[in-house]
N, C-alpha and C positions, 0 to 999 in steps of 0.2 A: 518556372516557379516564382511566386512573389517573394521578394526578400523584404524583411522587416528589420527595423533598427531597435535594438534592445538597450535600455538604460541600465547603468550599473546599479547593483544592489547597495553599493556604498552610499549613493545619493538617497535612495529610498530609506535606508537604515538611519542616515543622519536626520532625515525628517521625522522618522518614527520616534527617535529618541528626543528630538527637540520639540515635538508637538504632540497633542492628544491623538493617538492612533485610533482609539475607540471613541466614537461620538454617537449622539442620538441618531436613531435610524431615520427619523424624519428630516435630518439635516443633510443627508447625502445629496450630492448633485450628480448630474449626468443624464443620459437618455432615459425617458420614461419607459417603464416596463411594458406598456401597452402599445408601443410604436415599432416593435420589431417586425420585420417582414415574415410572412408565413414560411415556416421551414420545419424540418424535422431533425432531431438529434438522436444519436445512438450512443449509449454508454456501455463500454465493455467492463464488466465487474470482476468476478472471480468465482471460486468454488462456493457452492451452496453451504450456508452456515457460517461462512467467514465474514469478517467485518466489511470487506470490499462489497460483498453481496448485499448485506443488510443496509449499509449506507448508500450504496449505489441505487438500489431500488427505491429507498425513501427519497433520495435526492431527485431521481427521475420524476417521481410523483409530484414533488413540490415545484420543480421547474415547470412542469406542464400546467400546474395551477397558477403560477405567478407570471409566466411569460405568455401573454396573449398571442395566439397565432403560431405557437411553437408546440409541436408534438414531440414527446420524448419517450424512448424505450430503453430499457436496460436488459442486458442479456448476460447469462453466465458464460464464463470462459475458464480456461486453465490458468488464467491470471497473467502475470507480468509480461512474459516474453510474447505471448499471443497478443495481449493488449497493445503492446508497443508496435508490433508488426501491423495490427489492424489500423491503428491510428496513422501510421506512416503510409499505409496503402489506401487510406480513405474509406475502409469498410466500417470503421467506427469513428465517431467524431471526438469522443472523450474516452480515456482509459485510465484505470488505476494501475500503478506500477510501483514496485519496490525501487528504491534509489540505486541499489547496486546494478540492477538490470538496466535501468534507464541510463546510467553512466556508461555501461558497456555499449548500449545502443547508439548513443551519439558519438562515441569514440570509435565504433567499429571494432570492438574487442570482445573477448569471451565468445559467446554464442553468435555474435553478429559479425559476419564477414566484412561488411562495409558500414560506414557511418550512416545513420538515418536522421532526417530533420525532425526535431521535436521541440516543443516548448511546454512550459508548465503554467497551469492556472494557480496552483497553490501547493505548498507542502501540506499534507493532510495531518497525519499523526504518525507516531513511530510504531513499527511492527516489531514483534519479538519472535525469534526462532525458537519454536517449541520442539523439543525432542522428548516425546511422550512414551512412557513405559508404565507397566502396572506397578503398584506400590511394592510388591514382593519380588520384582524382577532382579536378577543378579547383575543387570547392567547398571553400573554406578558411574561410568564415564564413557566417552565416545569410543575409546579403544576397545571396550567390551562388546561393541557391535560386530566385531570380526566374526564371520561364520554364522551370523544370525539373519533372520528375515526382517527386512526393514522397509517401511513405506517411505519412498523418496519423493513423493509428489508427482502430480501429472506431468507428462512430457509437455514442454512449453511453459512451465510454471516457474515463477521466481523461487518457489520452495525447492524445486529440483536443482536449480542453479546453486542455491546456498547449501543444500544438503551435500552436494558433491564437493564443494569447497571445504566444508567442515570435516567430512571424511578424510579428504586429502591432508588437511592440517593435522589430523590425528594419526597420519601415517597409514591409512587404510585405503587400499586400491579398490577400484570399482568392482572388481571380480571377487573381492573378499567378503562381500555381503550378498545375500539374495534379495535384490531390490525389486520393488513393485512400483508401478506408476498409477496406483489407485488414487481416486479423489479423496478429499478430506473425509467425507462421510464413510467411504469404503475403508479407509485406513482405520478410522475409529472403530468401525464394526469388526475389522480384522483383529485389532488388539483385544477387543472385548471377547471375541470368540476363540482367541488363542492361535489364530492363523498368522499373526505378526508378533514379533518380539518388541518392536518399537516402530514409531513413525515420526517423521519430520513434518512440521507445518509452520508457515510464517504468517503471523496475524497480529492484529491488535489484541489487547486483553481486556476482558475475558473473551475468548472465542466461544461462540455458541455451541458448536459441535463438540469441542473438547469439554466444555462445562457439562453438557448432557452425558458424555461418556463418564465423567467423574461421579455422576449421580448413580451410575449402575455398577461401577467397579472402581476401587481406590486406585489412584494414579500418582505418578511422580513426574516431574520434569528433570531431565538430566542436566547438570551444571555444564555450561559451555564457556564460562568465563576464562578458563585457563587457556583456551585456544585463540583468544582475541589477539595476542601479539603476532601469531602466525598469519592470521587473516589480514590484519592491517598492514603487515609487512608485504604481503603478496598483492593486496587489492586496494590499499590506501584507506582513507578515513570513512569509507562507506559504512563500516561496521563499528559499533560502539558497545559498551557494556550496558545491559538492560536488566536490572533486577526485577524479578517477578515475585510479588508478595504471596504469602500463603493463602490469603483470602480469594485469590483469583479462581482457584479450583479446589479449595479445601486441601491444599498441599500439606504434607507433613512438615515442610520447612521452606523458607524462601530460597530461591536459586538465582544464580547469575546466568541470564540468557545473553544472547547476542542480539542487539537492536539494529534495525535498519529503517532509514527514513522512507516515507511513502510520498508519492506525488500524484496529482491529477494532471495527466498529460493530454496535449492536443497537438495538432499539426500547426506550424507557424502560420499557415495560410487561413486558418479559421477566421471568419469575419470578426473584426475587432469589436463591433457593437454587441455581437452575440457573446463573445468571450467576456466582455464587460458585464453583461447581464447575468450570465451564468455565475460569475464570481460574486456578483452582488447578492444573488439569491443564496449562495452557499453561506454567506456570513450574516445576512439580514433575515433569514427565515429558519434559523437553527431551532427555534422553539417548535416550529411546525414539523421539521424533520424528526425531532425528538418525540413528538406525539405519534408519529407513524412507526418509528423504530426506537423505542425508549432506551436511553442510555447508550446509544450507538456513539462511537468515537467520531467527533467532528473536528474540522480544522479550527485553529485559532489565529487571530491576526498577528499575535506576537511572533509566530514562527512562519507565517505564510510565505514571506518573500525568500526564505532560505531554501532555494531549489537548486543551488549549484551542484553539478555543472550544467544543469538545464537552464536556459534563459527563460525569464518570465515572458509570457505572451503580452503584447502591448495593451490589449484590452484589460487584462488582469492588473497590469502595472498601473494603468490609469485609475482603476478603482482604488488601489492601495494609496495612491497619491491623494485622491480626494478624501479618503478616510482620515488622513493625518492633517488636513488643512484646518 
C-alpha cells in the first residue's frame, strides 16, 4: 500500500487565520480541470431522502460536468458503516460518513474489529440525531422508549450505531425495545401509519423525508441533550449539543439534539491530482450544486480542515493551502 505524508492541521489553521482563506475563484492555482486522465469515480451516499443522498447526487453531476474525462456515479447505501467499508475495500472511491463511525473505523473500535486506512477530503456539515415521534406521543424522553416499537436505522448505518449508544446511555437494553432495521422512508411511513412509536435518523437539517412526514402528521423531536454527558464520557468529543429550531419541521418547540460531524472520506491511495480536483469542485462549484439540489447543505472552508482524527488527503490539503495564499 502506498503511504502518504500528512501535514498537521495546526500549520493549515495558522495560515487560515493569518491570510484570506476565501479568494476569488479565478485566482486559484493548481492543475487545470481539463487535464485529468480518463477515469471513473463512485460515490457512496446514504438513504434516499437524506442529505447524503441529495448532496451526493448533485455533487456527482457537477463533478462529471467540470472534470473532463471523468465519469461519476452516486449510489444509495445504508450510509456510514457501509460507506467506510466500501472505501476501504475499493468498491467506492468516495463515501459520506458520520464522524463517530469514521473515528471507530480508523481506530479499529466499536463495530470495526481492525483499523482501516482512511483519509478525508473535507468536513462537510454537522448532522443531528433525530428521534422522531408524533406530536401526541407519550414518549417525552428516551427512557420512555422501553417496550415500544422503534426504528433503529438500517443495519450498517451510522444511525443504527448512534441509536444503540443513545439507548444504552438512557439505560435501555437492546432487547427492551422492538427495533426495526427499516430505511428512513420506511421508518417515516411506519410512524405515519402507527406501525412504529418512534424512529431514529441522523441527518443534516432539514431532512427531506422528515419534512414530508411533518406535512402529513404533526411530529416532535425528543430532546436528547440530557444524555450528552454519558455519550461524551463513553465515546469522547465525537458528540456535541445540536439545537434544532422549530422552523426545521414546524415543531411545537425547539429541542436539543445530539450533533455529529460528517466527513467525505477516501482511501489514502486515491490519486492526489484527482483528490485535489474533487475538492476544488466541492468549493468552487457550490452555486451549480445548489441549482441542482436547492438549499442542500454544503461544506464551508472555515470548517473544512477539521477532520480529526482522520488525516486530510494530500490532494485536499494542497487545495486548502492554495486557497489561503
